[in-house]
C-alpha positions as CSV (number, residue, x, y, z in Angstrom):
1,M,67.6,145.1,29.1
2,L,64.1,146.2,27.5
3,H,64.2,148.6,24.4
4,V,61.1,150.6,24.2
5,V,60.1,153.0,21.3
6,H,58.5,156.1,23.0
7,H,57.4,159.4,21.8
8,P,56.3,162.1,23.9
9,A,53.8,163.0,21.2
10,Y,52.1,159.3,21.9
11,V,50.2,161.2,24.8
12,S,47.6,163.6,23.5
13,P,44.6,165.3,25.7
14,A,41.1,163.6,25.2
15,T,39.4,165.2,22.0
16,G,36.0,166.2,21.3
17,G,33.3,163.3,20.2
18,G,34.7,160.6,22.0
19,S,35.4,159.2,25.3
20,F,38.8,157.7,24.4
21,R,41.8,159.0,26.4
22,F,45.3,158.9,25.6
23,D,47.0,159.1,28.9
24,K,47.9,155.6,29.5
25,Y,50.9,156.0,26.8
26,G,52.5,158.3,29.1
27,L,51.6,156.3,32.4
28,V,53.1,153.0,30.9
29,M,56.5,154.8,31.1
30,D,55.9,156.0,34.6
31,A,54.9,152.2,35.3
32,L,58.0,151.0,34.0
33,S,60.1,153.4,35.7
34,M,58.2,152.7,39.2
35,A,58.7,148.9,38.5
36,G,62.2,149.4,38.6
37,A,62.9,148.1,35.1
38,S,66.1,148.5,33.2
39,F,65.2,150.1,29.7
40,T,66.4,152.1,27.0
41,V,64.2,154.5,25.2
42,H,64.2,155.1,21.3
43,E,62.3,157.9,19.8
44,P,60.5,157.3,16.5
45,S,60.0,159.4,13.5
46,P,56.8,159.8,11.7
47,M,56.1,157.1,9.1
48,P,56.8,158.9,5.8
49,R,53.4,159.2,3.9
50,R,54.1,156.8,1.1
51,W,54.4,153.7,3.4
52,I,51.0,154.6,5.0
53,E,49.5,155.0,1.4
54,A,50.8,151.8,0.5
55,V,48.2,150.3,2.7
56,H,45.5,153.1,3.5
57,D,43.4,155.1,0.7
58,P,45.4,158.1,-0.1
59,A,42.6,160.2,0.0
60,Y,41.8,159.0,3.5
61,V,45.5,159.7,4.4
62,E,45.0,163.5,3.2
63,Q,42.0,163.6,5.0
64,V,43.8,163.0,8.2
65,A,46.8,165.1,7.5
66,T,44.8,168.2,6.7
67,L,42.3,167.5,9.8
68,S,39.6,167.1,7.4
69,V,38.2,163.7,8.3
70,P,34.3,163.5,7.7
71,P,32.4,163.3,11.2
72,E,31.0,160.0,9.9
73,K,34.7,158.8,10.0
74,E,35.3,160.6,13.0
75,R,32.3,158.7,14.6
76,R,33.7,155.5,13.5
77,I,37.0,156.1,14.7
78,G,35.5,157.3,18.1
79,F,37.1,160.7,18.5
80,A,37.8,163.9,16.7
81,V,41.3,164.1,14.4
82,T,43.0,167.0,15.7
83,E,46.4,168.3,15.2
84,R,47.5,166.2,18.0
85,V,45.9,163.0,17.0
86,M,47.0,163.4,13.6
87,R,50.8,163.7,14.7
88,R,50.6,160.5,16.9
89,S,48.8,158.8,14.3
90,M,52.0,159.3,11.7
91,L,54.1,158.4,14.9
92,S,53.1,155.3,15.9
93,P,53.3,152.9,12.5
94,G,56.9,154.7,12.5
95,G,57.0,153.3,16.1
96,T,56.0,149.9,15.2
97,W,58.5,149.7,12.2
98,A,61.2,150.8,14.6
99,A,60.7,148.4,17.6
100,A,60.7,145.4,14.4
101,R,64.0,146.9,13.4
102,L,65.3,147.0,16.9
103,A,64.2,143.4,17.5
104,M,65.9,142.2,14.7
105,T,69.1,143.2,16.6
106,H,68.4,142.5,19.9
107,G,65.5,139.7,19.8
108,Y,62.7,141.8,21.2
109,A,61.4,145.2,21.3
110,A,58.3,147.0,22.1
111,N,56.3,150.1,20.8
112,A,54.9,151.8,23.6
113,A,52.0,152.5,21.5
114,G,50.4,151.0,18.2
115,G,48.3,148.0,17.5
116,S,45.6,149.8,15.9
117,H,44.2,146.6,14.5
118,H,40.7,148.1,13.6
119,A,41.8,151.1,11.1
120,L,40.5,149.9,7.6
121,Q,41.6,150.9,4.0
122,D,39.5,154.2,3.5
123,S,38.5,155.0,7.5
124,G,39.7,154.5,10.9
125,A,37.7,152.4,13.3
126,G,37.7,151.4,17.1
127,Y,39.9,154.0,18.3
128,C,42.4,153.4,15.3
129,V,43.3,155.9,12.9
130,F,45.9,154.1,10.9
131,N,46.8,150.6,10.8
132,D,50.4,150.4,12.0
133,L,50.5,146.6,12.0
134,A,49.4,146.5,8.4
135,I,51.9,149.3,7.7
136,A,54.9,148.2,9.3
137,A,54.8,144.7,8.0
138,H,54.2,146.2,4.4
139,R,57.6,148.2,4.8
140,L,59.5,145.6,6.4
141,I,59.0,143.2,3.2
142,D,59.1,145.5,0.7
143,E,62.6,147.0,1.8
144,G,63.8,143.4,2.5
145,D,64.1,143.3,6.1
146,A,61.6,140.4,6.3
147,R,60.2,137.9,4.1
148,R,57.4,136.3,6.0
149,I,55.9,138.1,8.9
150,L,53.3,136.5,11.6
151,I,50.9,139.2,12.8
152,L,49.9,137.6,16.1
153,D,47.0,139.5,17.5
154,L,46.1,138.4,21.2
155,D,44.1,141.5,21.9
156,V,40.6,140.8,23.2
157,H,38.7,142.2,19.9
158,Q,39.4,140.6,16.6
159,G,42.2,142.2,14.3
160,D,39.4,142.8,11.7
161,G,41.6,145.6,10.1
162,T,44.9,144.1,9.9
163,A,43.1,141.0,8.5
164,A,41.3,143.0,5.6
165,L,44.6,144.8,4.8
166,M,46.7,141.7,4.7
167,A,44.1,139.6,3.1
168,G,45.4,137.5,0.2
169,R,49.2,138.0,1.0
170,G,51.2,134.7,1.0
171,D,54.1,136.5,2.8
172,V,51.9,137.7,6.0
173,F,49.9,135.2,8.6
174,T,47.5,137.3,10.5
175,L,46.5,135.3,13.5
176,S,43.5,136.2,15.9
177,I,42.5,134.7,19.3
178,H,39.8,136.8,20.6
179,A,36.2,137.2,22.3
180,E,34.2,136.0,19.5
181,K,31.2,138.1,20.8
182,N,33.1,141.1,21.1
183,F,33.8,144.2,19.0
184,P,33.5,144.0,15.9
185,V,30.2,142.4,15.2
186,R,31.2,141.8,11.8
187,K,34.5,139.9,11.8
188,A,36.9,140.0,9.1
189,R,38.7,136.5,8.1
190,S,42.4,136.5,9.1
191,T,44.4,133.7,8.0
192,L,43.3,131.9,11.1
193,D,40.9,133.1,13.6
194,V,40.1,131.6,17.2
195,G,36.9,132.9,18.6
196,L,36.5,132.3,22.3
197,P,33.4,132.4,24.3
198,D,32.5,135.0,26.7
199,G,34.1,134.1,30.3
200,T,37.0,132.1,28.5
201,G,39.3,131.6,31.8
202,D,43.2,130.8,31.9
203,E,43.2,127.3,31.5
204,A,40.9,127.2,28.2
205,Y,42.7,130.2,26.9
206,M,46.1,128.5,27.2
207,D,44.8,125.3,25.5
208,A,43.7,127.6,22.7
209,L,46.7,129.4,22.3
210,T,49.1,126.4,22.8
211,D,47.2,124.5,20.2
212,V,47.5,126.9,17.5
213,L,50.6,129.0,18.0
214,P,53.4,126.3,17.5
215,R,51.4,124.7,14.2
216,V,51.5,128.3,12.7
217,L,55.1,129.1,13.6
218,D,56.1,125.7,12.0
219,D,54.0,125.8,9.2
220,F,54.6,129.3,8.2
221,R,58.0,129.8,9.4
222,P,58.2,133.6,9.8
223,D,61.4,135.5,10.3
224,L,59.8,138.3,12.3
225,I,56.0,138.2,14.7
226,L,54.6,141.5,15.2
227,Y,52.7,140.9,18.5
228,Q,49.4,142.6,19.3
229,A,49.9,142.5,22.8
230,G,46.5,143.9,24.2
231,V,45.6,143.3,27.7
232,D,41.9,143.6,27.7
233,P,41.4,140.0,27.8
234,H,42.0,140.3,31.6
235,V,39.2,139.9,33.9
236,D,38.9,143.6,35.2
237,D,39.2,145.2,31.6
238,R,36.2,147.4,30.9
239,L,35.9,146.2,27.1
240,G,36.7,143.0,27.6
241,R,34.5,139.8,27.7
242,L,37.3,137.2,28.7
243,S,38.8,136.4,32.0
244,L,42.4,136.1,32.5
245,S,43.9,136.6,35.7
246,D,47.1,138.7,36.1
247,A,48.7,135.2,36.3
248,G,47.0,134.3,32.9
249,L,48.2,137.2,31.2
250,D,51.5,136.3,32.3
251,R,51.5,133.0,31.0
252,R,50.2,134.0,27.8
253,D,53.1,136.2,26.9
254,R,56.1,133.9,28.3
255,V,54.6,131.2,26.0
256,V,54.5,133.8,23.1
257,M,58.2,134.6,23.8
258,R,59.3,131.2,24.5
259,A,57.7,130.1,21.0
260,A,59.4,133.0,19.0
261,R,62.9,132.4,20.7
262,S,63.0,128.4,20.4
263,R,62.9,129.3,16.9
264,A,65.1,132.2,16.8
265,V,62.3,134.5,15.6
266,P,62.8,138.1,16.3
267,L,59.5,139.7,18.2
268,A,58.2,143.3,18.4
269,S,55.3,143.8,20.6
270,T,52.3,146.7,20.3
271,M,50.6,147.9,23.0
272,G,47.1,147.3,21.6
273,G,43.9,147.3,24.3
274,G,43.6,148.0,27.9
275,Y,40.6,150.2,29.3
276,G,39.6,150.8,33.1
277,E,38.5,153.6,35.1
278,D,41.9,152.7,37.3
279,R,44.3,154.2,34.4
280,M,47.5,153.2,36.4
281,A,46.3,149.5,36.8
282,V,45.7,149.5,33.2
283,A,49.1,151.1,32.6
284,R,50.9,148.3,34.7
285,R,49.2,145.5,32.7
286,H,51.0,147.2,29.7
287,A,54.2,147.6,31.5
288,D,54.3,144.1,32.8
289,C,53.6,142.7,29.7
290,M,56.8,144.3,28.2
291,I,59.0,143.4,31.4
292,R,58.3,139.8,31.1
293,L,58.6,139.5,27.3
294,A,62.1,140.8,27.7
295,E,62.8,138.8,30.5
296,E,62.1,135.8,28.4
297,N,64.3,137.0,25.5
298,A,67.0,137.6,27.9
299,I,66.8,134.2,29.1
300,A,66.7,132.7,25.6
301,S,69.8,134.8,24.3
């Protein structure tokens, strides 16, 4: 059984000032149904502001909450912060936190949104308003649900916001495997970064992943993994610079889940990036990711 955290408000119309579309968050749920997946939907609550403000500048949180984000910050985000965007930005961190709590019971759960790894302390960036990964990790540790969290970021873009927000914390390990020459131009410093050359395909990618992930798990010994499972390393992704095939993405996710479950570490995934004119093809990649993670979790259980 796949446990998916989803809210109808995850889907929002495109806003002025940018080309980012939010429809894939609904299409992913359609793709899960069309694939015949057995799944249960859990509806999240908005993340309370005190937890968002524990990670982000309260002045910036207030700007988002009151729809008064300055134009220069909206340009950095890539779209205007409307009422609908504000609501989904509060819900998404709540969804990642809820998925983590579900994973602690079931071994795996997915937030059908989130992975907003570019959001910084006082501003959003790169289509990200609030950093759900950092917010959820902080709350989970502060409330005693976890002691040590690995944020595993396999999006094609470096998780610069997550790295910056979690810098200096001994209880959070940030591992980012990404296209070195892709956005952001200025990289932050994760606990461990693995920058890959343009065009990296399945074999070289898997070599990098299987080299670092087991060592990090065995050395850091997390009791929870938050997995930014972006599908934009795919060869056909509009914003990617890597060359993973469908089979390569499948291998990536199965290796991650097997590594987690062999060490009895629960894993919660977030959607992260995936871009292309064929919106349903992108949605199917995200849905397939959730399905195979759930399959591997069921095998281990």
